[in-house]
C-alpha positions as CSV (number, residue, x, y, z in Angstrom):
1,M,26.5,-19.0,22.1
2,K,24.8,-21.3,19.6
3,L,23.0,-24.5,20.3
4,H,22.0,-26.9,17.5
5,S,19.1,-29.3,17.3
6,S,20.0,-32.9,17.6
7,G,18.3,-35.5,15.3
8,A,14.5,-34.8,15.1
9,A,14.5,-33.0,18.4
10,I,14.0,-29.2,18.1
11,L,15.4,-27.0,20.8
12,L,12.8,-24.3,21.6
13,V,13.9,-21.9,24.3
14,A,11.8,-19.0,25.6
15,A,13.8,-15.9,26.6
16,V,11.7,-15.0,29.6
17,L,12.5,-12.5,32.3
18,L,12.9,-14.4,35.6
19,A,14.5,-13.3,38.8
20,S,17.1,-15.5,40.5
21,N,18.6,-14.3,43.7
22,S,21.1,-17.1,43.8
23,M,22.7,-15.8,40.7
24,A,22.7,-12.1,41.6
25,A,25.9,-10.1,41.3
26,T,28.1,-8.9,44.2
27,T,28.3,-5.1,44.3
28,G,30.3,-2.8,46.5
29,V,32.9,0.0,46.9
30,T,36.5,0.0,47.8
31,P,38.3,3.2,49.0
32,S,41.6,4.1,47.3
33,G,43.3,7.3,48.6
34,S,41.2,10.2,47.4
35,S,39.1,7.9,45.2
36,A,36.6,5.2,45.6
37,I,36.3,2.2,43.3
38,F,32.7,1.0,42.8
39,Y,32.2,-2.4,41.3
40,V,29.7,-5.0,40.1
41,D,31.0,-8.5,39.9
42,T,29.8,-9.3,36.4
43,T,31.4,-9.1,32.9
44,S,28.2,-8.1,31.0
45,W,27.3,-4.4,30.9
46,A,26.8,-2.4,34.0
47,D,26.0,1.2,34.8
48,I,26.6,3.2,37.9
49,H,24.2,6.0,38.9
50,Y,25.7,8.3,41.5
51,K,25.5,11.7,43.2
52,V,28.5,13.3,45.0
53,N,27.4,15.3,48.1
54,G,23.9,15.4,46.9
55,G,24.7,17.0,43.6
56,A,23.5,16.1,40.1
57,Q,23.0,12.5,39.3
58,L,25.5,11.0,36.9
59,N,25.2,7.8,34.9
60,V,28.2,6.1,33.6
61,R,28.9,2.8,31.7
62,M,31.3,0.9,33.9
63,T,34.5,-0.8,32.5
64,V,35.3,-4.4,32.8
65,T,38.6,-4.7,34.7
66,Q,39.9,-7.9,36.3
67,N,36.8,-9.8,35.4
68,R,34.3,-7.3,36.9
69,N,32.8,-4.0,36.1
70,Q,34.4,-1.0,37.8
71,F,34.2,2.7,38.0
72,T,36.3,5.1,40.0
73,V,35.0,8.3,41.5
74,T,38.0,10.6,42.1
75,G,38.7,13.8,44.0
76,L,37.0,12.8,47.3
77,S,37.8,14.2,50.7
78,S,37.1,12.7,54.1
79,G,33.4,13.1,54.9
80,N,32.3,13.4,51.2
81,T,29.2,11.2,50.5
82,V,28.4,9.3,47.3
83,D,24.8,8.1,46.8
84,Y,24.9,5.2,44.3
85,S,23.0,2.4,42.7
86,F,23.8,0.0,39.8
87,T,22.0,-1.2,36.8
88,Y,23.5,-4.3,35.3
89,W,22.6,-7.2,32.9
90,D,22.0,-10.5,34.7
91,T,22.6,-13.4,32.4
92,S,20.8,-15.8,34.7
93,C,17.5,-14.2,33.9
94,N,18.4,-12.4,30.7
95,C,17.2,-9.2,32.2
96,A,18.4,-5.8,33.5
97,R,18.4,-5.3,37.2
98,D,18.3,-2.1,39.4
99,T,20.0,-2.3,42.8
100,A,18.8,-0.4,45.8
101,W,20.4,3.0,46.5
102,A,23.2,3.1,49.1
103,V,25.4,5.8,50.6
104,Y,29.1,5.7,50.8
105,T,31.0,8.1,53.1
106,H,34.6,8.6,52.2
107,G,37.0,8.1,55.1
108,S,34.6,5.8,57.0
109,T,34.3,2.0,56.9
110,P,32.9,1.1,53.5
111,P,29.7,-0.9,53.5
112,D,30.2,-4.7,53.3
113,A,30.3,-6.2,49.8
114,G,27.0,-8.0,49.4
115,V,24.9,-9.8,46.9
116,D,22.1,-7.6,45.6
117,A,19.6,-9.4,43.4
118,G,18.3,-6.1,42.2
119,T,14.9,-5.7,40.7
120,P,14.1,-6.7,37.1
121,D,12.6,-3.6,35.6
122,A,8.9,-4.1,34.7
123,G,8.6,-1.0,32.8
124,V,6.3,0.8,35.2
125,D,8.2,3.1,37.6
126,A,6.4,5.7,39.6
127,G,9.3,6.7,41.7
128,T,12.7,8.3,41.2
129,P,14.1,8.5,37.7
130,D,16.5,5.7,37.1
131,A,18.8,7.8,35.0
132,G,19.7,11.4,34.5
133,V,23.0,12.6,33.3
134,D,25.3,10.5,31.2
135,A,28.9,11.4,32.1
136,G,30.6,8.5,30.4
137,T,31.1,6.7,27.2
138,P,29.9,3.1,27.0
139,D,32.3,0.4,26.2
140,A,30.9,-0.5,22.8
141,G,33.5,-3.0,21.7
142,G,35.6,-1.0,19.2
143,G,33.4,2.1,19.0
144,V,34.7,5.2,17.4
145,D,35.6,8.5,18.9
146,A,32.7,11.0,18.7
147,G,35.1,13.9,18.9
148,N,36.5,13.0,15.4
149,I,33.1,13.1,13.5
150,V,33.5,14.2,9.9
151,P,30.5,16.1,8.4
152,L,28.8,14.4,5.4
153,F,28.5,17.7,3.4
154,N,30.3,21.0,3.2
155,S,30.9,23.9,0.8
156,S,32.9,21.6,-1.6
157,T,30.0,19.1,-2.0
158,S,28.8,18.8,-5.6
159,L,25.2,20.0,-5.7
160,E,22.4,19.1,-8.1
161,P,20.7,22.0,-9.9
162,A,18.4,24.2,-7.8
163,T,14.7,23.9,-8.4
164,V,14.2,27.6,-8.2
165,Q,16.2,30.1,-10.3
166,N,16.1,33.8,-9.9
167,T,17.0,35.7,-13.1
168,A,16.7,39.3,-14.3
169,Q,13.7,38.5,-16.4
170,A,11.8,35.9,-14.3
171,I,11.7,33.5,-11.3
172,I,11.9,30.0,-12.7
173,T,10.5,27.0,-10.8
174,R,11.0,23.4,-11.9
175,V,9.1,20.5,-10.4
176,G,8.8,16.8,-11.3
177,E,5.8,14.5,-11.1
178,R,4.3,11.1,-11.9
179,V,1.0,10.3,-13.5
180,R,-2.2,10.1,-11.4
181,D,-5.4,8.1,-11.8
182,R,-7.9,10.9,-11.3
183,H,-8.3,14.7,-10.6
184,A,-7.4,15.8,-7.1
185,R,-10.9,16.6,-5.7
186,E,-13.2,14.0,-7.3
187,F,-15.6,12.9,-4.6
188,E,-16.9,9.9,-6.6
189,F,-13.4,8.4,-6.9
190,Q,-11.3,9.9,-4.1
191,A,-8.4,7.9,-5.4
192,Y,-5.5,10.1,-6.2
193,D,-2.4,8.8,-4.3
194,H,-2.0,5.2,-5.5
195,Y,0.5,4.1,-8.1
196,L,-0.8,2.8,-11.5
197,S,0.7,-0.1,-13.4
198,L,3.8,0.7,-15.4
199,Y,4.3,3.9,-13.4
200,F,8.1,3.6,-14.0
201,E,7.8,3.5,-17.9
202,K,7.3,6.7,-19.8
203,R,5.1,8.2,-17.1
204,T,7.1,10.9,-15.4
205,F,7.5,14.5,-16.5
206,Y,8.3,17.9,-15.1
207,V,7.0,21.4,-15.5
208,E,8.9,24.7,-15.7
209,I,7.1,27.8,-14.4
210,I,8.7,30.9,-15.8
211,D,7.2,33.8,-13.7
212,E,7.8,37.0,-15.6
213,V,5.2,38.8,-13.4
214,A,7.7,38.6,-10.6
215,K,10.1,40.9,-12.6
216,G,7.5,43.3,-13.8
217,G,6.3,41.3,-16.8
218,S,2.7,40.4,-17.7
219,Q,2.7,36.6,-18.2
220,I,3.6,33.3,-16.7
221,K,4.9,30.6,-19.1
222,V,4.6,27.0,-18.3
223,N,6.8,24.5,-20.1
224,L,6.2,20.7,-20.0
225,F,9.0,18.1,-20.4
226,T,8.0,14.5,-20.8
227,T,9.9,11.1,-20.9
228,A,7.8,10.0,-23.9
229,P,5.8,11.7,-26.7
230,H,2.4,13.2,-25.7
231,S,-0.6,14.0,-27.8
232,G,-3.2,16.6,-26.8
233,T,-1.8,17.3,-23.4
234,N,-3.8,19.9,-21.7
235,F,-3.0,22.7,-19.2
236,R,-5.2,24.1,-16.5
237,A,-4.6,27.1,-14.1
238,F,-6.5,29.1,-11.5
239,F,-8.9,26.6,-9.8
240,R,-12.7,27.3,-10.0
241,G,-14.5,24.1,-9.0
242,I,-18.1,25.3,-9.3
243,N,-19.6,23.1,-11.9
244,T,-17.1,20.2,-11.6
245,S,-14.4,19.3,-9.2
246,A,-11.8,19.6,-12.0
247,E,-13.0,23.0,-13.3
248,Y,-10.4,25.7,-13.8
249,F,-10.7,29.3,-15.0
250,H,-8.0,28.7,-17.5
251,N,-8.4,25.6,-19.7
252,G,-5.9,25.3,-22.5
253,T,-3.5,23.0,-24.3
254,F,0.2,22.8,-24.6
255,T,1.9,23.5,-27.9
256,Q,4.7,21.2,-28.9
257,T,8.0,23.0,-29.3
258,G,10.4,20.1,-29.7
259,T,11.0,16.4,-28.9
260,N,8.9,15.7,-25.7
261,T,8.7,19.5,-24.9
262,Y,5.6,21.6,-24.8
263,T,4.6,25.1,-23.8
264,A,1.6,27.2,-22.6
265,S,1.2,30.6,-21.1
266,V,-1.2,32.6,-19.0
267,N,-1.4,36.4,-18.9
268,Y,-4.8,37.0,-17.2
269,N,-6.2,36.0,-13.8
270,A,-9.8,35.1,-14.8
271,K,-10.5,34.2,-11.2
272,E,-10.2,37.9,-10.3
273,S,-11.0,39.3,-13.7
274,R,-7.7,41.2,-14.0
275,A,-4.1,41.0,-14.9
276,I,-1.9,38.5,-12.9
277,K,-0.1,40.2,-10.1
278,I,2.4,39.2,-7.4
279,G,0.7,37.2,-4.6
280,D,-1.9,35.6,-6.8
281,R,-2.8,31.9,-6.0
282,M,-2.2,30.1,-9.2
283,E,-3.1,26.4,-9.0
284,I,-1.9,24.3,-11.9
285,E,-2.9,20.9,-13.2
286,V,-1.7,19.0,-16.3
287,G,-3.5,16.4,-18.3
288,V,-1.3,13.6,-19.6
289,F,-2.0,11.8,-22.9
290,L,0.7,9.5,-24.1
291,T,0.9,9.1,-27.9
292,Q,-0.5,5.8,-28.9
293,P,0.1,3.0,-29.4
294,V,1.6,2.5,-25.9
295,E,1.6,-0.4,-23.6
296,G,-1.0,0.0,-20.9
297,R,-3.1,3.1,-20.3
298,F,-2.4,6.3,-22.2
299,N,-4.5,9.0,-20.4
300,Y,-3.6,10.3,-16.9
301,Y,-3.6,13.4,-14.7
302,S,-1.0,15.2,-12.5
303,R,-1.2,16.3,-9.0
304,A,-2.4,19.8,-8.3
305,W,0.3,22.4,-7.6
306,L,-0.1,25.7,-5.9
307,Y,2.2,28.4,-7.2
308,M,2.3,31.8,-5.5
309,V,3.1,34.4,-8.1
310,G,6.3,36.3,-7.4
311,Q,7.6,33.9,-4.8
312,G,9.1,31.0,-6.6
313,G,8.7,27.3,-5.6
314,I,5.7,25.1,-5.1
315,V,3.8,25.7,-1.8
316,P,2.0,23.0,0.2
317,F,-1.7,23.8,0.2
318,E,-4.9,23.0,2.0
319,G,-8.4,23.1,0.5
320,Q,-10.8,25.7,1.9
321,G,-14.5,26.4,1.4
322,S,-17.2,24.4,-0.3
323,T,-15.1,24.0,-3.4
324,R,-11.9,23.2,-1.4
325,D,-10.1,25.9,-3.2
326,S,-6.3,25.9,-2.7
327,F,-4.8,28.2,-0.1
328,P,-1.2,28.1,1.2
329,M,-0.9,25.9,4.2
330,P,0.4,27.8,7.3
331,E,4.1,27.1,7.6
332,A,3.5,25.4,11.0
333,G,2.0,22.6,9.0
334,W,5.1,22.2,6.7
335,S,6.5,19.2,8.7
336,G,9.0,18.5,5.9
337,G,9.7,22.0,4.7
338,R,8.8,22.2,1.0
339,T,8.9,18.5,0.6
340,T,5.6,18.6,2.6
341,L,2.6,17.1,0.8
342,N,-0.6,19.0,0.2
343,A,-3.4,18.3,2.5
344,P,-4.9,15.0,1.1
345,F,-7.9,15.0,-1.1
346,S,-7.7,11.2,-1.6
347,D,-9.5,8.7,0.6
348,E,-6.5,6.4,0.7
349,P,-5.1,6.7,4.3
350,D,-2.7,3.8,3.6
351,N,-0.9,5.7,0.9
352,R,0.2,8.7,2.9
353,F,3.9,7.6,3.1
354,I,4.5,6.6,-0.5
355,Q,4.4,10.0,-2.2
356,M,7.3,11.8,-3.9
357,A,8.3,15.1,-2.3
358,L,6.2,18.0,-3.3
359,N,9.2,19.9,-4.5
360,M,10.7,17.0,-6.5
361,A,13.5,18.0,-8.7
362,P,13.4,17.1,-12.4
363,V,16.7,15.3,-12.2
364,N,15.3,12.9,-9.6
365,T,11.8,12.3,-10.9
366,Q,12.3,9.2,-13.1
367,T,15.0,7.9,-10.8
368,F,12.5,8.1,-7.9
369,V,10.0,5.8,-9.6
370,E,12.7,3.4,-10.8
371,G,13.9,3.3,-7.2
372,R,10.4,2.5,-6.1
373,R,10.3,-0.4,-8.5
374,I,13.4,-1.9,-6.9
375,H,11.9,-1.3,-3.5
376,H,8.9,-3.4,-4.6
377,T,11.0,-6.1,-6.3
378,D,11.3,-9.7,-5.0
379,F,15.0,-10.4,-5.2
380,G,14.3,-14.1,-5.7
381,N,12.0,-14.2,-8.7
382,G,12.2,-10.5,-9.7
383,S,8.4,-10.0,-9.4
384,H,6.8,-6.7,-8.5
385,S,4.6,-6.6,-5.4
386,E,1.8,-4.8,-7.2
387,P,-0.2,-6.4,-10.1
388,N,0.2,-5.8,-13.8
389,N,3.9,-4.8,-13.5
390,P,6.5,-6.9,-15.3
391,A,9.3,-8.6,-13.3
392,L,12.6,-6.8,-13.0
393,T,14.6,-9.7,-14.3
394,E,17.9,-8.0,-13.8
395,H,17.4,-8.3,-10.0
396,Q,16.1,-11.8,-9.8
397,N,18.1,-14.7,-8.3
398,K,20.0,-12.4,-5.9
399,L,18.1,-13.4,-2.7
400,G,19.9,-15.0,0.2
401,P,20.9,-17.7,0.8
402,D,19.9,-16.5,4.3
403,Y,17.4,-13.7,4.6
404,V,14.7,-12.0,6.6
405,S,12.4,-10.9,3.8
406,R,12.4,-11.2,0.0
407,S,11.9,-7.5,-0.8
408,C,12.2,-4.1,0.9
409,V,8.5,-3.6,0.8
410,A,7.8,-6.9,2.5
411,C,9.0,-5.3,5.7
412,H,8.3,-1.7,4.9
413,V,4.7,-2.2,4.0
414,Q,3.4,1.2,2.6
415,N,6.6,2.6,4.0
416,G,5.0,2.6,7.5
417,R,5.7,1.2,10.9
418,G,5.7,-2.6,11.3
419,L,3.2,-4.4,13.5
420,P,3.8,-7.4,15.8
421,P,2.2,-10.6,14.7
422,T,-1.5,-10.9,15.8
423,T,-0.9,-14.4,17.1
424,T,2.0,-15.8,19.1
425,N,4.5,-18.4,18.0
426,T,4.7,-17.2,14.4
427,T,8.0,-16.4,12.7
428,L,8.7,-12.7,12.8
429,S,8.3,-11.1,9.4
430,N,8.9,-7.4,9.9
431,Y,11.5,-7.5,12.6
432,V,15.3,-7.7,12.6
433,V,16.9,-9.5,15.4
434,K,20.5,-8.2,15.9
435,V,23.0,-10.4,17.7
436,G,26.6,-10.0,19.0
437,K,28.9,-10.2,21.9
438,S,28.3,-8.4,25.2
439,N,30.5,-5.6,24.0
440,G,28.6,-5.3,20.7
441,A,31.2,-7.0,18.6
442,I,30.1,-9.5,15.9
443,D,29.0,-13.0,17.0
444,P,31.6,-15.2,15.1
445,S,29.1,-18.0,14.8
446,L,26.0,-16.0,13.8
447,G,27.1,-12.7,12.3
448,F,25.2,-9.5,13.2
449,K,21.6,-10.6,12.5
450,L,19.5,-13.7,12.7
451,Q,18.0,-14.7,9.4
452,P,15.0,-17.0,9.8
453,R,14.6,-17.9,6.2
454,R,16.8,-19.6,3.6
455,T,16.5,-20.2,-0.1
456,S,17.3,-23.9,0.4
457,G,18.1,-26.1,3.4
458,T,17.6,-25.3,7.1
459,P,17.4,-21.6,8.1
460,E,19.9,-20.3,10.6
461,A,17.2,-19.6,13.2
462,D,13.6,-18.9,13.8
463,V,12.6,-16.1,16.1
464,R,9.1,-15.8,17.5
465,I,7.1,-13.9,20.1
466,S,5.9,-16.7,22.3
467,G,3.9,-14.5,24.7
468,W,3.5,-11.1,26.4
469,T,4.4,-10.2,29.9
470,T,1.9,-7.6,31.3
471,T,2.2,-5.1,34.1
472,S,-0.4,-2.7,35.4
473,G,-0.5,0.8,36.8
474,T,-2.7,3.8,37.4
475,F,-2.7,7.4,36.5
476,K,-3.0,10.0,39.2
477,D,-6.7,10.3,38.6
478,G,-7.1,6.6,39.3
479,S,-7.5,5.5,35.7
480,A,-5.9,2.1,35.1
481,Y,-3.5,1.2,32.3
482,Q,-1.6,-1.9,31.3
483,L,1.7,-2.3,29.6
484,R,3.2,-5.4,27.9
485,R,6.6,-6.6,26.8
486,P,7.4,-9.4,24.4
487,T,8.8,-12.8,25.3
488,Y,10.9,-14.3,22.5
489,S,11.5,-17.9,21.6
490,F,14.3,-19.1,19.4
491,L,14.5,-22.2,17.2
492,N,17.8,-23.9,16.5
493,V,19.9,-21.0,17.9
494,I,19.9,-19.3,21.3
495,P,21.8,-16.0,21.1
496,T,23.2,-14.7,24.4
497,N,23.0,-11.1,23.4
498,Y,20.3,-9.9,21.1
499,S,18.1,-6.9,20.2
500,A,14.8,-7.2,18.4
501,R,14.0,-4.2,16.2
502,I,10.7,-3.7,14.4
503,T,10.3,-1.9,11.1
504,P,10.3,2.0,11.4
505,Q,8.5,4.3,9.0
506,L,10.6,5.7,6.1
507,V,9.4,9.2,5.4
508,G,11.8,12.1,6.0
509,M,15.0,10.2,6.1
510,G,16.7,12.3,3.4
511,L,15.9,15.5,5.4
512,L,17.4,13.9,8.6
513,E,20.5,13.1,6.6
514,A,20.7,16.8,5.6
515,V,20.7,18.2,9.1
516,P,24.2,19.6,9.8
517,E,26.3,17.7,12.4
518,S,26.8,21.0,14.2
519,A,23.1,21.5,14.8
520,I,22.8,18.0,16.3
521,A,26.0,18.5,18.4
522,A,24.5,21.7,19.8
523,L,21.7,19.7,21.2
524,A,23.9,17.2,23.0
525,D,24.5,17.6,26.7
526,P,26.4,14.5,27.8
527,N,27.2,15.9,31.2
528,D,23.8,17.5,31.8
529,S,25.4,20.9,32.1
530,N,22.0,22.5,32.4
531,G,20.8,20.1,35.1
532,D,17.5,19.2,33.4
533,G,18.1,15.4,33.8
534,V,18.4,14.9,30.0
535,S,21.9,14.2,28.6
536,G,21.6,13.3,24.9
537,R,24.8,11.9,23.4
538,L,26.2,11.7,19.8
539,Q,26.4,8.3,18.2
540,A,29.7,7.9,16.2
541,V,30.0,5.3,13.5
542,R,32.5,4.2,10.9
543,D,31.7,5.2,7.3
544,P,31.8,1.8,5.5
545,E,32.9,3.6,2.2
546,T,35.7,5.8,3.5
547,G,36.5,4.6,7.0
548,V,36.2,8.0,8.6
549,T,34.0,8.7,11.7
550,R,30.5,9.9,11.0
551,L,27.5,10.9,13.1
552,G,25.1,8.1,13.4
553,R,21.5,9.0,12.4
554,F,19.5,6.0,11.3
555,G,18.3,2.9,13.0
556,W,16.9,2.5,16.5
557,K,20.4,3.1,17.9
558,A,21.6,5.5,15.2
559,G,23.9,2.8,13.8
560,S,24.1,4.3,10.2
561,A,25.3,7.7,9.0
562,R,23.7,7.9,5.6
563,V,20.5,6.7,3.9
564,K,22.7,4.8,1.4
565,H,24.5,3.0,4.2
566,Q,21.2,2.1,5.9
567,V,19.8,0.8,2.6
568,A,22.9,-1.2,1.7
569,E,23.1,-2.7,5.2
570,A,19.4,-3.8,5.0
571,L,19.9,-5.3,1.5
572,N,22.8,-7.3,2.9
573,G,21.6,-8.4,6.3
574,D,17.8,-8.6,5.5
575,M,17.8,-9.9,2.0
576,G,21.2,-11.4,1.4
577,V,22.0,-8.9,-1.5
578,T,25.5,-7.6,-1.6
579,S,26.7,-4.2,-2.9
580,S,30.0,-2.3,-3.3
581,I,29.4,-0.9,0.2
582,F,28.8,-4.3,1.9
583,P,30.2,-6.9,-0.5
584,T,30.4,-9.7,2.1
585,L,27.2,-11.3,3.4
586,D,26.3,-11.2,7.1
587,C,27.0,-14.7,8.2
588,G,29.0,-16.6,10.8
589,T,30.9,-19.8,10.9
590,S,27.7,-21.8,11.5
591,Q,26.3,-20.8,8.1
592,T,27.1,-22.1,4.7
593,G,27.0,-20.8,1.1
594,C,27.7,-17.2,2.1
595,S,31.4,-16.8,2.0
596,G,33.5,-14.6,-0.3
597,S,32.5,-11.2,-1.6
598,S,30.5,-9.9,-4.6
599,T,28.5,-6.9,-5.8
600,E,25.1,-8.2,-6.7
601,L,23.3,-4.9,-6.7
602,D,25.1,-2.4,-9.0
603,A,25.9,1.1,-7.8
604,T,23.3,2.7,-10.1
605,S,20.5,0.6,-8.7
606,L,21.6,1.3,-5.2
607,D,21.5,5.0,-6.0
608,K,18.0,4.8,-7.4
609,L,16.8,2.9,-4.3
610,T,18.5,5.4,-2.0
611,R,17.0,8.4,-3.8
612,Y,13.5,6.9,-3.6
613,V,13.8,6.5,0.2
614,S,15.5,9.9,0.6
615,L,12.9,11.9,-1.4
616,L,9.6,10.6,0.0
617,G,7.3,13.5,0.8
618,V,6.5,14.2,4.5
619,P,2.8,14.5,5.3
620,A,1.6,17.8,6.7
621,R,0.8,18.5,10.3
622,R,-3.0,18.6,10.7
623,D,-5.5,20.3,13.2
624,L,-3.4,23.5,13.2
625,T,-6.3,25.5,14.7
626,N,-7.8,22.7,16.8
627,T,-8.1,24.0,20.4
628,Q,-7.5,20.6,21.9
629,A,-4.5,19.9,19.8
630,L,-3.0,23.3,20.6
631,Q,-3.5,22.7,24.3
632,G,-1.7,19.4,23.8
633,E,1.2,21.1,22.2
634,T,1.6,23.3,25.2
635,L,1.4,20.2,27.5
636,F,4.0,18.4,25.4
637,K,6.4,21.3,26.0
638,N,5.5,21.8,29.6
639,S,6.0,18.1,30.3
640,G,9.6,18.2,28.9
641,C,8.9,16.0,25.9
642,D,10.6,18.5,23.6
643,K,13.9,18.1,25.5
644,C,14.5,15.1,23.3
645,H,11.8,15.4,20.7
646,T,13.2,18.7,19.4
647,P,10.4,20.3,17.3
648,T,12.4,22.2,14.7
649,L,15.6,21.7,12.8
650,T,17.1,23.4,9.6
651,T,18.8,21.3,7.0
652,S,22.2,22.1,5.4
653,A,22.7,24.3,2.3
654,Y,25.2,21.7,1.1
655,H,23.1,18.5,0.7
656,P,23.5,17.2,-2.9
657,H,19.7,17.0,-3.5
658,A,18.1,20.4,-4.1
659,E,14.8,19.2,-2.5
660,L,16.5,18.7,0.9
661,R,18.6,21.9,1.1
662,S,17.9,24.7,3.5
663,Q,14.6,23.3,4.7
664,T,13.0,24.2,8.0
665,I,11.6,20.9,9.3
666,H,9.5,19.7,12.2
667,A,10.7,16.2,12.8
668,Y,10.5,16.2,16.6
669,T,13.8,14.5,17.2
670,D,17.3,15.5,18.2
671,L,18.9,12.4,16.6
672,L,20.8,11.8,19.9
673,L,21.2,8.8,22.1
674,H,19.3,8.8,25.4
675,D,19.2,6.3,28.3
676,M,15.6,5.2,28.4
677,G,16.0,3.1,31.5
678,T,16.1,-0.6,32.2
679,G,12.5,-1.2,31.2
680,L,13.4,-0.6,27.5
681,A,17.0,-1.9,27.7
682,D,18.3,-4.9,25.9
683,N,21.8,-6.5,26.4
684,L,23.3,-5.6,23.0
685,P,25.4,-2.4,22.7
686,E,25.8,-0.8,19.3
687,G,28.5,1.6,18.5
688,Q,28.6,4.2,21.3
689,A,25.1,3.1,22.5
690,S,24.5,0.9,25.5
691,G,21.7,-1.5,25.7
692,A,19.6,1.1,27.5
693,E,20.3,3.9,25.0
694,W,18.1,4.6,22.0
695,R,18.0,7.3,19.3
696,T,15.1,9.7,19.7
697,P,12.7,8.6,17.0
698,P,11.1,11.4,14.9
699,L,7.4,12.0,15.5
700,W,6.4,13.4,12.1
701,G,3.6,11.3,10.6
702,I,3.0,9.4,13.8
703,G,-0.6,10.3,13.8
704,L,-1.1,8.5,10.5
705,T,0.2,5.2,11.8
706,A,-3.2,3.4,12.1
707,G,-4.2,4.4,8.5
708,V,-0.9,3.5,6.9
709,S,-0.1,0.3,8.8
710,G,-3.6,-0.9,9.6
711,G,-2.9,-0.8,13.3
712,E,-0.6,0.8,15.9
713,A,2.7,-0.3,17.3
714,Y,5.4,1.9,18.8
715,L,8.9,1.7,20.3
716,H,11.8,-0.4,19.1
717,D,10.0,-3.7,19.4
718,G,6.4,-2.7,18.8
719,R,5.4,-3.4,22.4
720,A,3.3,-0.2,22.8
721,R,-0.2,-0.6,21.3
722,T,-1.0,3.1,21.7
723,L,0.8,6.4,22.0
724,S,-0.1,6.5,25.7
725,E,1.6,3.2,26.3
726,A,4.7,4.4,24.4
727,I,4.9,7.4,26.8
728,L,4.4,5.1,29.8
729,W,7.4,3.0,28.8
730,H,9.7,6.0,29.1
731,G,12.3,5.6,31.9
732,G,15.8,6.9,32.4
733,E,16.1,10.4,30.9
734,G,12.4,10.2,29.9
735,E,11.2,9.3,33.4
736,A,10.4,12.9,34.5
737,A,8.3,13.5,31.4
738,K,6.5,10.2,31.9
739,Q,5.7,11.2,35.5
740,K,4.2,14.5,34.3
741,F,2.0,12.6,31.8
742,I,0.9,10.2,34.6
743,N,-0.1,13.2,36.7
744,L,-2.2,14.9,34.0
745,S,-5.9,14.8,34.1
746,A,-7.8,12.6,31.6
747,A,-8.7,15.6,29.5
748,E,-5.1,16.8,29.5
749,R,-3.8,13.4,28.5
750,E,-6.3,13.3,25.6
751,A,-5.2,16.8,24.5
752,L,-1.5,15.8,24.5
753,L,-2.4,12.7,22.5
754,K,-4.5,14.8,20.1
755,F,-1.4,16.9,19.4
756,L,0.7,13.9,18.7
757,K,-1.9,12.5,16.3
758,S,-1.9,15.8,14.5
759,L,1.8,15.4,13.5
């Protein structure tokens, strides 16, 4: 439904949650032979929760038949009992309602059909879980069959070159890098992670470590390959750090061997005053000096790498002792496998999510920084979001006409989580508001998203948070807490079905794409066969390039299968930039100037942007030996949090990018859909997901939110101001875990939160 303003009058409608008994739905049950037909007299979505003869609770999306929602329980005998309740969307209050539980006995007189106003869910439920096992498939309005999912990658996938090569003479490791402002450990600067101007021009390189010691030889050769000529480039190995923070036992220079190629070698471990041997810790740093004249600065540094002799590959490290010498980080800290970043030396907490993967392949290094440039480009005027960088004119004048933001980074600030506005009644800037029909199909008037900005003329809509509805509760120990949920206001347009989604963090997306479908399917339990009350389901989506069915992985309801699809969809719906994947703009009949099809962003640029997002490094887990954090990890598991937030996954050996292949990662997600109860439900299905179902969000990096984003906001709409609030909003399949959290002592709750903040 769309309502227009008339003359100078502006229609401002607040979507508040109000109960209205007079508009409540009629619910009931009708016997039919050995079956019973349960119904809710509505055409919006409705779920039935039921138990046959006191068995496991099942939760099923009902089907609209003859203008009402129905579900048939079959195979009943006289005397069988069915405990049941309903959750349904009430359009009169724009809220989800839970009805009271009732009991039906087959073969007896069924209860009278009645009007049950239900209870609008306030998000605080100290009683019985409102959902358990999901035994059905929601009517998603044209959703695809999860049983026909086609894997993204297999043994025939074309692979990029491996970053580690094992030969008869040596183990060879290749790793890419960008220029840095300072040395890693300089206390007086502590500025190591930010990007410098012109970072995308002539300022990437890669090193090749040829480890002959691994095969019985006596030396390690290090070759340097640059994108532009260098002069006097130096090479350092085996960290010392006694007199200066940038002191190494081996300080030398590279010898040029060809165009933009240089070499150096080490055959002695001066740190130990002996020959190099397998197992030695060899830290490497490169000094970068561009041949002048060159636009901008010419002298730079690299990051510090730790190479373990004889092993191959770069190892995430942490600093130990007074000099912060490099030691391999315990693998429990490798959240992103070998993409995991070193423990930070830089005092730049806002830059933790913008780094390239530690094991960056040479083939992707320059592409990564060029993709970052596009990520930071204003698609209107082509300007870069950071100073002293020229406009990318090839991508100007592509914005809109309708849009949410002018650039990727305008929403994904520092690649972190978005924050709700600090004041009410301001246009949302880092949210997407999806719209559609009650079955999830496109709204013919509005398209799939509301765009509150326009390059010229009147925008389609303005969406604001007009206020917050608060509810209160207490922990078992008597401590009080308060939860809030947003109230939305719409200008010019009032969508009947909508879902507000805040910006998620970006790190680790490539690794999640690389997890095999079989590994995710093994975690699914749609019928709750193990009886634990958790029933994660696969999301199935249509591949926009090939038309085949894929596993949904990305987005709050797992609506996209690939990073590239998610990026292309955001370009289209959020910025009004078309591509070969989505050549038609997201608009409805009420919008003008957006008809037809085009390819504004070329395939090469889309690929660069996709590689940038896919190959961001994942921050390491911290506090690995902290007693409180370790206690919290145990409580996390004992509370059942790991039933959805699966700690460990292993990526496929067939992902095209070498950085992402065969990595053991600790993302704390199962990538499945879970019914989180009516407190978090909206009224817009997506694919196989009902309004109450959400993909398990990964938890890696969650403890860095405040530093990266400048504040904290969690869950799909940013309503939770703390991790504690995020847990307390869990309902449905997360209800049991929430209740265990509520029943913990204050010290135990702090321990669990300490663990989460270590991720």
